[in-house]
C-alpha positions in Angstrom: -4.3 -21.3 -0.7 -0.9 -20.1 0.6 -1.0 -20.5 4.6 2.3 -18.5 4.8 2.4 -15.4 2.6 6.0 -13.9 1.8 5.4 -10.0 1.6 8.7 -7.6 0.3 8.0 -3.9 0.6 10.5 -1.5 -1.3 11.5 1.4 0.9 12.8 3.7 -1.7 13.2 7.5 -3.1 11.6 8.5 -6.0 12.0 10.8 -9.1 10.3 13.8 -9.4 7.6 13.6 -12.2 9.7 11.3 -13.8 7.9 7.7 -14.5 10.7 6.2 -16.7 13.4 7.3 -14.2 11.3 5.5 -11.3 10.4 2.1 -13.1 14.2 2.0 -14.2 15.3 2.4 -10.4 12.3 0.0 -9.6 13.5 -2.6 -11.8 17.0 -2.7 -10.2 15.3 -3.3 -6.5 13.1 -6.0 -8.3 16.2 -7.9 -9.9 17.7 -7.9 -6.2 14.1 -9.5 -4.8 14.7 -13.5 -3.6 12.2 -16.2 -3.3 10.2 -16.8 -1.9 8.0 -13.6 -2.3 4.3 -13.8 -3.1 3.7 -9.9 -2.8 5.9 -6.9 -3.9 4.7 -3.4 -2.6 5.6 0.0 -4.0 5.0 3.1 -2.5 2.6 5.6 -3.1 2.6 7.4 -6.6 5.7 5.2 -7.6 6.0 6.7 -11.1 6.1 10.4 -9.9 6.4 10.8 -6.3 3.5 13.0 -4.7 2.6 15.5 -7.2 -0.3 17.7 -7.7 0.5 18.0 -11.4 -1.5 14.9 -12.3 -1.9 15.7 -16.0 2.2 15.8 -16.4 2.4 12.0 -15.4 -1.0 10.2 -15.6 -1.4 7.4 -17.6 -4.8 5.3 -18.6 -5.0 1.7 -17.1 -3.7 0.1 -20.2 -0.5 2.3 -20.2 3.2 1.5 -20.1 3.5 1.4 -16.5 0.6 -1.2 -16.1 1.9 -3.4 -18.8 5.4 -3.1 -16.7 3.8 -4.1 -13.9 2.1 -7.1 -15.5 5.1 -8.3 -17.2 7.3 -8.2 -13.7 4.5 -9.6 -12.1 4.6 -12.6 -14.4 8.6 -12.8 -14.4 8.7 -12.8 -10.6 5.8 -14.9 -10.1 4.4 -12.4 -7.2 1.8 -10.2 -7.0 2.7 -6.5 -7.2 1.0 -3.4 -5.4 1.6 0.4 -5.2 -0.4 3.7 -6.2 0.0 5.6 -9.3 -1.5 8.4 -10.9 -4.5 7.2 -13.4 -6.4 9.1 -15.7 -10.1 8.0 -16.9 -11.8 10.7 -19.0 -11.7 14.1 -17.3 -10.8 13.0 -13.8 -7.5 11.9 -12.4 -7.2 9.6 -9.5 -4.4 8.3 -7.2 -5.2 4.5 -7.5 -3.5 1.8 -5.8 -3.1 -1.0 -8.3 -2.7 -4.9 -7.6 -1.4 -6.6 -10.0 -1.4 -10.6 -10.1 1.1 -13.2 -12.2 -2.4 -14.7 -12.9 -3.2 -11.3 -14.8 -5.7 -10.1 -12.6 -5.9 -6.4 -11.8 -7.3 -5.5 -8.5 -7.4 -1.5 -7.8 -8.4 1.0 -5.1 -9.1 4.9 -5.5 -8.2 6.8 -2.7 -10.9 8.0 -0.7 -9.6 10.7 1.6 -7.7 13.0 -0.7 -5.2 15.2 1.5 -6.4 18.8 1.4 -3.7 20.1 3.3 -1.7 19.6 -0.1 -4.7 20.2 -2.5 -5.1 17.0 -3.4 -8.7 17.0 -3.4 -8.8 19.7 -5.7 -6.8 18.0 -8.5 -7.5 14.1 -7.8 -11.2 12.5 -7.7 -12.0 11.0 -4.2 -12.3 7.4 -4.7 -15.7 5.0 -4.1 -14.7 1.7 -4.2 -13.7 -0.2 -1.0 -10.6 -1.9 -1.8 -11.5 -5.5 -0.6 -10.7 -8.9 -2.9 -9.1 -12.2 -2.4 -5.6 -13.2 -3.1 -3.9 -16.6 -2.6 -6.8 -17.3 -0.3 -6.2 -14.1 2.0 -8.8 -11.4 2.2 -6.7 -8.2 1.8 -7.7 -4.4 1.9 -6.0 -1.5 0.0 -5.6 1.8 1.5 -3.4 5.2 0.8 -1.6 7.2 3.0 -4.2 9.8 4.5 -6.6 7.1 4.4 -4.7 5.7 7.5 -6.2 8.6 9.5 -9.8 7.4 9.5 -10.3 4.4 11.2 -14.1 3.8 10.2 -13.0 3.8 6.6 -10.6 0.9 7.4 -13.0 -0.8 9.8 -12.9 -5.0 9.6 -16.3 -5.4 9.0 -15.6 -8.0 6.3 -13.3 -10.0 7.7 -9.8 -9.3 5.8 -6.9 -11.1 6.8 -4.2 -8.2 5.3 -4.6 -4.1 5.4 -2.4 -2.6 3.3 -0.9 0.9 3.1 1.3 2.8 0.7 2.7 6.2 1.5 4.4 9.4 1.0 4.4 10.1 4.8 6.6 12.9 5.6 9.0 13.2 8.7 7.9 15.8 10.8 4.0 13.4 11.3 6.3 10.0 11.3 5.3 9.5 14.7 1.9 9.3 13.7 2.6 7.0 10.8 3.9 4.7 13.6 1.0 5.1 15.8 -1.7 4.6 13.6 -0.3 1.6 11.4 -0.1 -0.4 14.6 -3.6 0.9 16.0 -5.2 -0.4 12.6 -3.7 -3.8 13.4 -4.8 -3.7 17.0 -8.5 -2.6 16.3 -8.8 -4.8 13.4 -7.3 -7.9 14.4 -5.5 -8.2 11.1 -2.0 -8.1 9.6 -1.4 -4.5 8.4 1.9 -3.7 6.4 2.7 0.0 5.1 5.4 1.2 2.8 6.6 4.6 2.6 9.2 6.0 0.8 12.5 7.8 1.4 14.5 10.8 0.5 13.5 14.2 -0.4 11.2 15.5 -3.1 11.0 18.6 -5.2 9.0 20.6 -2.8 11.8 19.8 0.0 9.7 17.5 1.9 11.2 15.0 3.5 10.5 11.2 4.0 11.7 9.0 6.4 10.6 5.6 5.6 9.3 3.9 8.9 8.0 1.0 6.6 6.4 -1.9 8.8 4.5 -4.9 9.3 2.4 -5.6 12.8 0.5 -8.7 13.6 -3.2 -8.5 15.1 -1.8 -7.9 18.5 0.1 -4.9 17.1 3.7 -6.2 17.6 6.0 -5.4 14.9 7.3 -8.6 12.7 9.4 -6.5 10.6 11.9 -5.3 12.8 13.0 -1.4 14.0 11.6 0.9 11.8 14.1 2.1 9.2 14.9 5.4 7.7 17.2 3.9 5.0 16.6 2.8 1.6 15.8 -0.8 2.0 13.8 -3.8 1.2 11.6 -5.0 4.2 10.7 -8.7 4.1 8.2 -11.0 6.2 6.3 -14.0 6.5 2.5 -13.5 7.4 1.0 -16.9 8.8 -3.0 -17.4 8.1 -3.4 -19.9 10.8 -2.0 -18.1 13.5 -4.0 -15.1 12.4 -7.4 -17.3 12.8 -6.1 -18.9 16.0 -5.7 -15.4 17.4 -9.4 -14.6 16.3 -10.7 -17.7 17.8 -9.0 -16.8 21.2 -9.5 -13.0 21.0 -13.3 -12.9 19.3 -13.2 -8.7 19.5 -14.1 -8.5 16.0 -17.8 -10.5 17.1 -18.4 -7.1 19.3 -17.6 -4.6 16.6 -20.1 -1.7 15.8 -21.2 -1.6 12.3 -21.2 1.9 10.1 -23.1 3.0 7.3 -20.5 4.8 4.8 -21.8 7.0 2.0 
């Protein structure tokens, strides 16, 4: 296993409903990534921005964007994760895919669709838990609005790293900062959240603030930035396990039955 996991989060603007342009722009960013990097994070709906027109940009799981992710994952020898619009039968999903250089694909479908924007009317709510192992780390995937629902992210299965990808707007960015830190503290886990920057077709502004927190809720990624940037951090597995031995709060956690 990797006792040190190196993460690079791409805090970038997105082109509206333009997969080709977004992939081209992301490629330029991927070419700048320096070793060591084990995991690269992209924002929510990285091929389209946060669109409620899934039929315009949806792809199958064997579509162009997925093949493109696999190619870059192998090339960079790093896992790549982010969400995009996936179609299965008559249904559309806001799906967080996690592609590894070992040609494995894990994914999580957004459970809490954002009703304020009508996401629940066009996207199917997910039912899978988004938990898996990678390089000896147990990882949990979540998307944007899920951040507001702590029970759904409760660390009942001893994950080590909780990942959020988002299109989180400027008026509520204080909530983003606060809730990411809270999820880290209450779950005694590393938490990484990547948010886009720029403005979308609807006039919504996105201020970034991509951040990584340790199990005590301390930022290990520096002061949140509103600029287009790469956030790079190193996570220490043994340090996390030692923290959990000292502070055995997870042993007193409640158990919840989720339906």
